[in-house]
C-alpha positions in Angstrom: 119.1 103.7 85.5 119.8 102.6 81.9 118.3 99.2 82.6 115.2 100.6 84.3 114.5 102.9 81.4 115.1 100.3 78.8 112.9 97.8 80.6 110.0 100.4 80.9 110.4 101.1 77.1 110.5 97.3 76.3 107.4 96.8 78.3 105.7 99.5 76.3 106.9 97.8 73.1 105.6 94.4 74.1 102.2 96.0 75.0 101.8 98.4 72.0 104.8 98.6 69.6 103.6 101.8 68.0 103.8 103.5 71.5 107.6 103.5 71.4 107.8 105.9 68.5 111.2 106.3 67.0 112.6 103.5 69.1 110.3 100.9 67.5 113.0 100.0 64.8 115.4 99.3 67.6 112.9 97.0 69.5 112.0 95.3 66.2 115.6 94.3 65.8 115.9 93.2 69.5 112.7 91.2 69.9 112.6 88.3 70.8 115.7 88.1 73.0 115.7 84.3 72.9 119.1 83.7 71.5 120.9 84.0 74.9 120.7 81.1 77.3 119.3 83.3 80.1 116.1 83.6 78.2 115.8 80.0 77.2 114.5 77.1 79.3 116.4 75.4 82.1 117.4 72.6 79.8 119.7 74.8 77.8 121.3 76.2 81.0 122.1 72.7 82.1 124.9 72.7 79.3 126.7 75.0 81.6 126.0 73.1 84.9 128.9 73.1 87.3 130.7 76.0 85.5 131.3 79.5 86.8 129.0 80.8 84.1 126.1 78.6 85.4 126.6 80.0 88.9 126.8 83.6 87.5 123.4 83.1 85.7 121.9 81.9 89.0 123.3 85.0 90.7 121.9 87.2 87.9 118.5 85.8 88.4 118.6 86.4 92.2 119.8 90.0 91.9 117.4 90.9 89.0 114.5 89.7 91.1 115.7 91.6 94.1 116.5 94.8 92.3 113.3 94.7 90.3 111.3 94.4 93.5 113.1 97.3 95.2 112.6 99.6 92.2 109.0 98.9 91.7 108.2 99.1 95.5 110.1 102.3 95.8 108.1 103.8 92.9 104.8 102.7 94.5 105.8 104.1 98.0 106.7 107.5 96.4 104.0 108.2 93.8 105.0 110.9 91.3 108.8 110.2 91.6 108.7 107.6 88.7 107.0 107.2 85.4 104.0 104.9 85.5 105.8 102.6 83.1 108.6 102.0 85.7 106.0 101.2 88.4 104.3 98.8 85.9 107.6 97.2 84.8 107.4 93.4 84.8 110.3 91.2 86.0 110.8 89.6 82.6 111.4 93.0 80.9 113.7 94.0 83.7 115.7 90.8 83.4 115.8 91.1 79.6 117.2 94.6 79.7 119.6 93.8 82.4 121.0 91.0 80.4 120.9 93.3 77.3 123.1 95.8 79.0 125.6 93.2 80.1 125.9 91.7 76.7 125.8 94.8 74.5 127.5 97.5 76.6 131.1 98.4 76.2 133.2 100.0 78.9 134.6 103.4 78.5 137.8 104.6 80.0 136.0 105.3 83.3 134.8 101.7 83.5 131.1 102.6 83.1 129.0 100.7 80.5 127.8 102.4 77.4 125.4 101.4 74.7 126.8 102.6 71.3 124.1 102.4 68.6 125.0 100.4 65.6 128.3 99.3 67.2 126.3 97.0 69.6 125.0 95.1 66.5 128.4 93.8 65.4 128.7 90.1 65.7 131.7 88.3 67.3 134.6 86.6 65.6 137.7 85.3 67.4 140.5 88.0 67.6 142.5 86.6 64.7 139.4 86.4 62.4 137.6 89.7 63.3 137.6 92.3 60.6 137.4 95.4 62.8 139.3 96.9 65.7 137.8 99.4 68.1 138.9 101.8 70.8 136.7 103.7 73.4 138.2 107.1 74.3 137.9 109.0 77.6 134.7 110.7 76.4 133.0 107.3 75.6 133.2 107.8 71.9 133.9 104.6 69.9 136.4 104.6 67.0 136.2 101.6 64.7 138.9 100.8 62.1 139.2 98.0 59.6 142.1 95.5 60.2 142.3 94.9 56.5 140.4 95.7 53.3 136.8 94.8 53.5 135.2 93.1 50.5 131.7 93.9 49.3 129.2 91.8 51.2 131.7 90.7 53.9 130.3 90.6 57.4 131.9 93.2 59.8 132.9 91.6 63.1 134.6 92.5 66.3 136.1 90.3 68.9 134.1 90.3 72.2 137.4 89.7 73.9 139.4 86.6 75.0 136.6 84.5 76.4 136.1 80.8 77.0 133.3 79.0 75.2 131.2 78.6 78.4 131.4 82.4 78.9 130.4 83.1 75.3 127.6 80.6 75.5 126.4 81.9 78.9 126.4 85.5 77.8 125.6 85.4 74.0 124.3 81.9 73.2 127.1 80.8 70.8 130.6 79.3 71.0 133.8 79.8 69.0 135.3 76.8 67.1 137.5 74.8 69.5 140.7 75.8 67.7 139.9 79.5 68.3 138.9 79.2 72.0 141.6 81.0 74.0 140.8 79.4 77.3 139.3 76.1 78.4 137.3 75.3 81.5 138.0 72.2 83.6 135.9 71.0 86.5 137.9 69.4 89.3 136.0 67.9 92.2 138.4 68.5 95.1 136.6 66.2 97.5 137.6 63.4 95.1 141.3 64.4 95.4 141.5 64.1 99.2 
């Protein structure tokens, strides 16, 4: 539901930014979503070829296309059950918002994703270098605390978790310095071992 609503609003924004009212400031920050490899050309995705992350992006594309088709067709079959903006939702907006939810949401104690305004704008730094620590309570509220004194002008960062560089690149479009990467990916072609 979150993805469908966001996609319908994003579609409105790209058609007429003023029509999104108070949400315009949010969409102005988000647009365009080209920093993540999913939105870039196939050439950039080839950097991940053969990795788990590359296969995951292929699966995302398949499921986004399938789910978008099911939602739009269901709205067209049952007029009046959906807003017109959902029926008119294009695949690109649905994909962008699905990827947005995957890359910006935090999981609460119940495991459900939540978008926490402002919090979702913090950039990543490796665990040892991040300036903030956060905790999500059972109600989905986020508590953010500083790990140390914050200097004026210092960027506030959180760790997106212990993730390999292919995972960071596949989801967010950047990598950590090699010394800070907690995991490495290795491709082993088992047919060559036999």
